[in-house]
LUMNU-328052 format. One record per residue (C-alpha): residue number from 0; chain; x, z, y. Coordinates in nm, 2 decimals. Layout:
N
+------+-------+--------+--------+--------+
! paba ! lomar !     c1 !     c3 !     c2 !
+------+-------+--------+--------+--------+
!  NUM !     A !      X !      Z !      Y !
...
+------+-------+--------+--------+--------+
//
This chain:
147
+------+-------+--------+--------+--------+
! paba ! lomar !     c1 !     c3 !     c2 !
+------+-------+--------+--------+--------+
!    0 !     A !  -0.92 !   2.81 !  -0.16 !
!    1 !     A !  -0.98 !   2.46 !  -0.01 !
!    2 !     A !  -1.05 !   2.17 !  -0.25 !
!    3 !     A !  -0.77 !   1.95 !  -0.36 !
!    4 !     A !  -0.74 !   1.60 !  -0.22 !
!    5 !     A !  -0.85 !   1.31 !  -0.44 !
!    6 !     A !  -0.54 !   1.10 !  -0.39 !
!    7 !     A !  -0.17 !   1.17 !  -0.34 !
!    8 !     A !   0.14 !   0.96 !  -0.29 !
!    9 !     A !   0.41 !   1.08 !  -0.53 !
!   10 !     A !   0.77 !   0.95 !  -0.55 !
!   11 !     A !   0.83 !   0.76 !  -0.88 !
!   12 !     A !   1.13 !   0.98 !  -0.98 !
!   13 !     A !   0.90 !   1.28 !  -1.04 !
!   14 !     A !   0.63 !   1.11 !  -1.24 !
!   15 !     A !   0.61 !   1.17 !  -1.61 !
!   16 !     A !   0.75 !   0.87 !  -1.82 !
!   17 !     A !   0.40 !   0.79 !  -1.96 !
!   18 !     A !   0.26 !   0.72 !  -1.61 !
!   19 !     A !   0.56 !   0.49 !  -1.52 !
!   20 !     A !   0.51 !   0.30 !  -1.85 !
!   21 !     A !   0.14 !   0.26 !  -1.77 !
!   22 !     A !   0.23 !   0.10 !  -1.43 !
!   23 !     A !   0.49 !  -0.12 !  -1.61 !
!   24 !     A !   0.24 !  -0.24 !  -1.86 !
!   25 !     A !  -0.01 !  -0.32 !  -1.59 !
!   26 !     A !   0.25 !  -0.52 !  -1.41 !
!   27 !     A !   0.34 !  -0.72 !  -1.72 !
!   28 !     A !  -0.03 !  -0.81 !  -1.76 !
!   29 !     A !  -0.07 !  -0.89 !  -1.39 !
!   30 !     A !   0.23 !  -1.12 !  -1.39 !
!   31 !     A !   0.14 !  -1.29 !  -1.71 !
!   32 !     A !   0.45 !  -1.16 !  -1.89 !
!   33 !     A !   0.22 !  -1.01 !  -2.16 !
!   34 !     A !  -0.09 !  -1.19 !  -2.27 !
!   35 !     A !  -0.26 !  -0.88 !  -2.41 !
!   36 !     A !  -0.27 !  -0.51 !  -2.37 !
!   37 !     A !  -0.12 !  -0.47 !  -2.71 !
!   38 !     A !   0.17 !  -0.69 !  -2.62 !
!   39 !     A !   0.23 !  -0.51 !  -2.29 !
!   40 !     A !   0.23 !  -0.16 !  -2.44 !
!   41 !     A !   0.47 !  -0.26 !  -2.71 !
!   42 !     A !   0.71 !  -0.40 !  -2.45 !
!   43 !     A !   0.71 !  -0.08 !  -2.25 !
!   44 !     A !   0.70 !   0.15 !  -2.55 !
!   45 !     A !   0.37 !   0.34 !  -2.53 !
!   46 !     A !   0.04 !   0.36 !  -2.72 !
!   47 !     A !  -0.27 !   0.17 !  -2.64 !
!   48 !     A !  -0.47 !   0.49 !  -2.62 !
!   49 !     A !  -0.23 !   0.63 !  -2.35 !
!   50 !     A !  -0.25 !   0.31 !  -2.16 !
!   51 !     A !  -0.63 !   0.32 !  -2.16 !
!   52 !     A !  -0.63 !   0.69 !  -2.07 !
!   53 !     A !  -0.42 !   0.63 !  -1.75 !
!   54 !     A !  -0.47 !   0.27 !  -1.64 !
!   55 !     A !  -0.75 !   0.34 !  -1.40 !
!   56 !     A !  -0.57 !   0.64 !  -1.25 !
!   57 !     A !  -0.22 !   0.53 !  -1.17 !
!   58 !     A !  -0.11 !   0.23 !  -0.96 !
!   59 !     A !   0.17 !   0.13 !  -0.73 !
!   60 !     A !   0.14 !   0.22 !  -0.36 !
!   61 !     A !   0.10 !  -0.14 !  -0.25 !
!   62 !     A !  -0.22 !  -0.18 !  -0.46 !
!   63 !     A !  -0.36 !   0.12 !  -0.28 !
!   64 !     A !  -0.26 !  -0.03 !   0.06 !
!   65 !     A !  -0.41 !  -0.37 !   0.01 !
!   66 !     A !  -0.68 !  -0.44 !   0.27 !
!   67 !     A !  -0.60 !  -0.12 !   0.45 !
!   68 !     A !  -0.45 !   0.00 !   0.77 !
!   69 !     A !  -0.10 !   0.12 !   0.72 !
!   70 !     A !   0.10 !   0.31 !   0.99 !
!   71 !     A !   0.47 !   0.27 !   0.99 !
!   72 !     A !   0.72 !   0.50 !   1.17 !
!   73 !     A !   1.06 !   0.35 !   1.26 !
!   74 !     A !   1.38 !   0.49 !   1.41 !
!   75 !     A !   1.56 !   0.20 !   1.58 !
!   76 !     A !   1.87 !   0.14 !   1.79 !
!   77 !     A !   1.83 !   0.03 !   2.15 !
!   78 !     A !   1.92 !  -0.34 !   2.08 !
!   79 !     A !   1.76 !  -0.63 !   2.27 !
!   80 !     A !   1.51 !  -0.81 !   2.05 !
!   81 !     A !   1.49 !  -0.55 !   1.77 !
!   82 !     A !   1.12 !  -0.49 !   1.83 !
!   83 !     A !   1.06 !  -0.86 !   1.83 !
!   84 !     A !   1.25 !  -0.90 !   1.50 !
!   85 !     A !   1.03 !  -0.63 !   1.34 !
!   86 !     A !   0.71 !  -0.78 !   1.47 !
!   87 !     A !   0.82 !  -1.12 !   1.35 !
!   88 !     A !   0.88 !  -0.98 !   1.00 !
!   89 !     A !   0.53 !  -0.84 !   1.00 !
!   90 !     A !   0.38 !  -1.17 !   1.12 !
!   91 !     A !   0.57 !  -1.37 !   0.86 !
!   92 !     A !   0.39 !  -1.18 !   0.59 !
!   93 !     A !   0.06 !  -1.22 !   0.76 !
!   94 !     A !   0.03 !  -0.85 !   0.86 !
!   95 !     A !  -0.22 !  -0.80 !   1.15 !
!   96 !     A !  -0.06 !  -0.58 !   1.41 !
!   97 !     A !  -0.32 !  -0.34 !   1.55 !
!   98 !     A !  -0.11 !  -0.11 !   1.77 !
!   99 !     A !   0.25 !  -0.07 !   1.87 !
!  100 !     A !   0.40 !   0.24 !   2.04 !
!  101 !     A !   0.76 !   0.27 !   2.13 !
!  102 !     A !   0.93 !   0.57 !   2.29 !
!  103 !     A !   1.19 !   0.54 !   2.57 !
!  104 !     A !   1.53 !   0.53 !   2.40 !
!  105 !     A !   1.73 !   0.85 !   2.41 !
!  106 !     A !   2.10 !   0.82 !   2.32 !
!  107 !     A !   2.04 !   0.46 !   2.23 !
!  108 !     A !   1.77 !   0.55 !   1.97 !
!  109 !     A !   1.39 !   0.49 !   2.00 !
!  110 !     A !   1.09 !   0.58 !   1.78 !
!  111 !     A !   0.84 !   0.30 !   1.71 !
!  112 !     A !   0.50 !   0.34 !   1.54 !
!  113 !     A !   0.32 !   0.03 !   1.43 !
!  114 !     A !  -0.03 !   0.01 !   1.27 !
!  115 !     A !  -0.09 !  -0.30 !   1.05 !
!  116 !     A !  -0.40 !  -0.43 !   0.88 !
!  117 !     A !  -0.28 !  -0.55 !   0.54 !
!  118 !     A !  -0.59 !  -0.75 !   0.42 !
!  119 !     A !  -0.43 !  -1.09 !   0.46 !
!  120 !     A !  -0.07 !  -1.00 !   0.38 !
!  121 !     A !   0.10 !  -1.24 !   0.14 !
!  122 !     A !   0.32 !  -0.97 !  -0.01 !
!  123 !     A !   0.28 !  -0.60 !  -0.05 !
!  124 !     A !   0.37 !  -0.33 !   0.19 !
!  125 !     A !   0.67 !  -0.23 !  -0.02 !
!  126 !     A !   0.82 !  -0.58 !   0.03 !
!  127 !     A !   0.75 !  -0.56 !   0.40 !
!  128 !     A !   0.94 !  -0.23 !   0.43 !
!  129 !     A !   1.23 !  -0.39 !   0.24 !
!  130 !     A !   1.24 !  -0.68 !   0.49 !
!  131 !     A !   1.23 !  -0.45 !   0.79 !
!  132 !     A !   1.50 !  -0.23 !   0.65 !
!  133 !     A !   1.73 !  -0.54 !   0.65 !
!  134 !     A !   1.70 !  -0.58 !   1.02 !
!  135 !     A !   2.01 !  -0.49 !   1.21 !
!  136 !     A !   1.95 !  -0.17 !   1.41 !
!  137 !     A !   1.66 !  -0.03 !   1.20 !
!  138 !     A !   1.79 !   0.32 !   1.10 !
!  139 !     A !   1.48 !   0.46 !   0.93 !
!  140 !     A !   1.13 !   0.34 !   0.82 !
!  141 !     A !   0.86 !   0.53 !   0.65 !
!  142 !     A !   0.49 !   0.51 !   0.59 !
!  143 !     A !   0.31 !   0.77 !   0.81 !
!  144 !     A !  -0.04 !   0.70 !   0.71 !
!  145 !     A !  -0.28 !   0.47 !   0.52 !
!  146 !     A !  -0.65 !   0.44 !   0.60 !
+------+-------+--------+--------+--------+
//
């Protein structure tokens, strides 16, 4: 049997509640909405021991993608300027575009793959995805890979 991978990306809706609370407590501390661990765990309704048990093992995706190369896959309509709008959204957040691949549109739909270095991004990858989703003609966006 092959060894298991060290890291996984798991959708939040299948995580046990204690792991979600750990991330929430960490966010409260990071944002300054809680001054101490004790205050943060009380706000989210968990024990300090559970927090300390999981704090170094669970974190939001964007923390794992900071300073990394992220590959985004998009399905877009064949609209003039759509690729420019996507690239502008990435540039506004200081994402460094490394590669762009776009297929020839078939039935007015094209596939686009963009690799981005996230080291200097002002916001996290999650926020970037939300901004790109708002662009008229973007039908689908997902993270293909993270290095």
